[in-house]
N, C-alpha and C positions, 0 to 999 in steps of 0.2 A: 604449429602446436593443427595438427588435424582432428575436426570435430564432425564429428554424425549426431545430428539430431532428430529426433522422434518428439512432435505435439502433438494434440488434437484442438490444437486451437494456434491458429494462426490468419493473422489479415490478407483479406484478398482485396482487389478493384475495386468489388460494392461491400463490403464492408469491414472498412480499415482499421475497427476500432477492435476485432473478434480477437482477441488473443494478442493484443498488440504487445504488452507487455514481453511475450515469448519475443519477439522480431525487436526491439528495444534492446533486450539483451545480449540478442545474437550481433545485433550493428557494435553492442559496446565491445562485445569481445574481439569481433574485426578488427575494429580502430585498432585492437592490441597486438594484432598481426597474427590472430586467429583465424584456421579457412577453414569453412564448414565443406567438409567432400560430401556432403546429403544432407538434403532437408524432407525428410518424410513428415509431411505436415498434412490437418485441414486445412485448407485457405476457406474462409468463412461458416456463418453460422445456417444451417437446415433449419427449415422452422417445422415441417413436415416430418413425423416420423419415420416412413417410406422412406424417404430420402437421406434423415440420420442414417437406417442402417444402412441401407447403399453405398454412404461413404464410410463407415467405420468400418465396413465389410474389406471394400478397398487398401482405406487405408493400414487394417490389419495384413493382409495380403502382402502389398508392398512392403512394411515391414517385417514382415517375417523371411521374404525370398530376399533381401537389404539386407541379412546375415554372411550372405557370399563374399558383398561389398567388403574388403578387409581393408580400407585403403584410408584409415584416421588411428590416430592416436587414444581416444576416449568418446563415451557415446553417453549424450546429454539431453535424457527425456525431462520432459514438462508435464508435470499430472501425470500421479502413480494412481488415482482410481482407476480410469480411464485406460492403462498400459499396465495393467496389472498381468496379462497372460504374454504382457510381451517379453517381459522382464528378464525372469526366471530362463528364456527362449535366448537371450542373448549370453546368459551369465555361463548358461551352458557350450554353445556355440562358437564363442569368441570370449580370449584371452586379454578383453581390453579392460581398465576401466567403468565402472558407470557410475552416472551421479546421476540422482536426479532430485530437481527443482520442485520443493513444496508449495503448494498454492494455499491458502485457508481452509477451501473448502475439501480435499482434500483430506481434512482430519474435522472439521466441527460441522461436517452435512451426516458423516458416518458417525451410527453411532453406539457408543463405548462395548465392547465385550461381545456386540455382532458378528456373526457369521465373514461380513466380508472387512470389518475392522478386524477379527482374525486372520485372514488373508492378508489382510495387509501388511500386517506384523512380519508373517510368515513372507513377502514376498523382498519387507526391506530387508531383509539378511542377503537376498542378491547385492546391494547398493555399496560399495565402494564410498562414498560421497553423500553428503544430501547439501543442498541449497534453503535456505528460509532467508522469507521478508525480513527478518528481526529477532531480536535477545527473547521476545516477550515470547514468537509462535516456535523458536528453539527449545524455550522454555516447556511450550504445548507437545510439542514431538516427545521431548523425554519425557513426562509425567505420563503419555498417552501408551509410548512404548520404552520402558525404562530397561529394556536389556539387549537397548540398541546401543553398539559401542563403537560408530563411526565419527569423521570428520563431518562434523557440520559449519559450513558459512554461510556466513550471515551476509544476502545480499539485498538492498533494503531498495526493489520495485525500481530498479537505476538511477536510483539516489536523484539529488539536485543539481538541480542545471543553474549553477552560481552566477554563471554571466546574464542571467532572465528573473530571476530571483535573487535581489541584496537590497539592501536596505536606503531609502532616502525620506528620510523623516521629514524632509522637507515641505510633502505633500500633507504632512497632518496639521491640518485650517482649526480641524474642530473633533474634539474626544468620540470618538467611533469604533463601534463593536464588530466584525465580523464572521458570517456563518458561511463554509464552502465544503458542499456537499450535496449527495443528493436528497430529493425530497421525496423522501420513502419512508414507511416504518422501521421503527427503531434506531434510526440518525440523529433523532436529538430536536429537530427542529422548533417542536414546541416548545419543548426546554428553552431554546434560545430565544424564542421570544418571552418571557416565563420571567427568563435574567433580564432581558430589556424593559421589559414594564415593570420592574420590581424598581429598579436602580431610578428609574426614570420618576415613580411615585418616590422615593429616599431622596428628591430635589438633586440626583445627578443627569446634568443634562447629555443625554449619552445621545446620538445614532445609532443604527444596525443598517449595514450591506448583508445581502440575504444571495445567493450565486449558487448557482446550479438548476438541476430541473425530476420530474420524477414521477410515481402516481400519485403523491399524494401532492400536488403541484396547488390544483385546484381547491385543498382545503386550506392549505397554504394561503392563500390570496385570500379566504372568505375569513381565519384569523385574525388576518393583515387591517380588515378594512373594520372588522370592529375592534380591533384593539385602541386604546383611548391615547395611547399616541402614534398615532399609525402617521403623523406628517414626516417623523422621523423618520419610517423604515424605508428602504428602495431596494425594492426588488428589481436583482437585472438576469434573472434566468439562467441558460447555461452560460459557460465566458469561456472565450477559449488561453491558452495558457498565458498567454500576454497580458491580457484582461485580470487575469486569477494577481500576479506578477503588482497589479497596479493596485486592487483592493487591498493583499496584505503591506502595502507600501503606506497606505493613507489610513489602517485601522488601525489602532493603538493598540488595542484588541483582540484575543482571534478564540474562540469559543468551537471548542470540537467537543459536541456533549452525545456524543452516539453512546447506545445503549449495546451495543452489540461488540463483540470479541474482533472488532479490527486487526490484521495480522501485523499491519505497519501502522498508518492514519500519515501517510505521505505528507496532506495538505498540512499536517499541525507543522511540520518540518519545514515545509516550503517556507509559512508562517514565520516561524524561528530566523529564518536566512533575510528575515526584509525586519528584523528584531521587531518584530511583530511580539504581543507577549502573549504566551498562549494558558487559555486554560479549559483545560481537554479529562474527562470525566477521567475516571482511576479508576479503567478500564484498557486490555485488547495493549495492542501496542505501545503507545502515548506512553506507560508504564516505565517502560522498555527505556525511555531517551530523556522524558520527564522528569527532572529532581523537583520534587516541589517545594515554592522557597527559594530557590536557587537560581533555577532555569525556563521555569516558568510555576504552571500548578495544578494540583489535581485534585477534584471534586467528585462527592459521592450524592449532591443532591443541589439541587436548586438555592434553595435556603444558603449552601454551604459557599456554592459560587459566588454571589451576591455579596458574603462578607467576604468573600477573599480580592472580589475586585475591589468594595471600599476600602481594605487593607493596603491593598498595591495601591491605590491612588492620593490614599494619605501620607504613606510615604515619600520621603524628602526626594528631590530631580536623581541626586547622586546616586540613591539608592536604588530607582527604577530603572538609569541608564545601566546598571550592575546590573542586574537582571536581564536587561536586553543585550547587554555584551555577550553573558551567557549564554545565552539563548543560539544569538548570533554564531559565535561558536562554538555549541552543539551541530547546529546546524552544516558548518563547514565540513563534519566529518563524514558528511554523508554527500559531500562534491561528485556527482556522475564520474568524473574522470579518476577519481580516487577510489572508490567502490570499484568501478570496472577494472580498473589496475588489480586493486588485490585479490579478484573474483580470478583473474587471469594468473595470476601468481602459483592462486591454492590451484589451479586446474595443471598448471604446467609440473606443480610440484608435486601431481598426484602422477603424473605419464611419467616422473623417474626412477 
């Protein structure tokens, strides 16, 4: 199967994280025998308005004229909002299936019933299939655009690398809870500290590990310094994937307290793959893979999370192990090679 890629985000040599998910998806499809005949992309982030304008002008010109290049079976486009004008153009001049990979900001950042929202709704009528990161986000799209009646494939941000994220409970020397996320507004790090503090005040000797970086890092460090149980908090800053795997393996409890409607919440699945019990806020992507009380827990407030943790810790060991096993089983369905093979098969069927 031959694919043409259009994406306004793609990593560069100097900006390796810009659009890295797009590159990982390309690599996953290539591993399943897909061939990308063209990659029309913007490599690396531009900081100035003038540079952005020039870059997007070049991107659009190249994309418009590449419609003459027809050595592909399918057009694969990442990001709706930035490619709105290109989608009808390709639908009009090429009789090839168009697959659009939606990302959270394509919907969440657009005001409902705005002019841009109506434009997106009209453009989506030119799409043959969508790719979304989670069941939760699929429901968000269906609610926003109820008249849309096309296949919607779920591809969870590259899935879980189970060769890296696997359980090793022998590393759990003491009761530990972990937070892995950006240290930014809305990510819930304050609630994580509140849960930790309340558990210790209740006489539960638990330690905390925090991994991440962000705009509110200094606020976090100040909060840790003022915490009455600060000796038990280990702030590690930004960590590579290998180090994150160790954190999940060592922490029996993983707290995902984000207040934002995350489209997936991959860290929650990574933790589950390591048999860490997930306590996630009842919002966003986690609601699509957590069955509260079965393979993890969903909470709406700090007191509720604290009570859930107390209840979990009071369970017999065999019941705790049962939840861990079900969490692990859930994570396995998101295994990288499996979800990539499923995506490739869906693309292949679309072209047949």
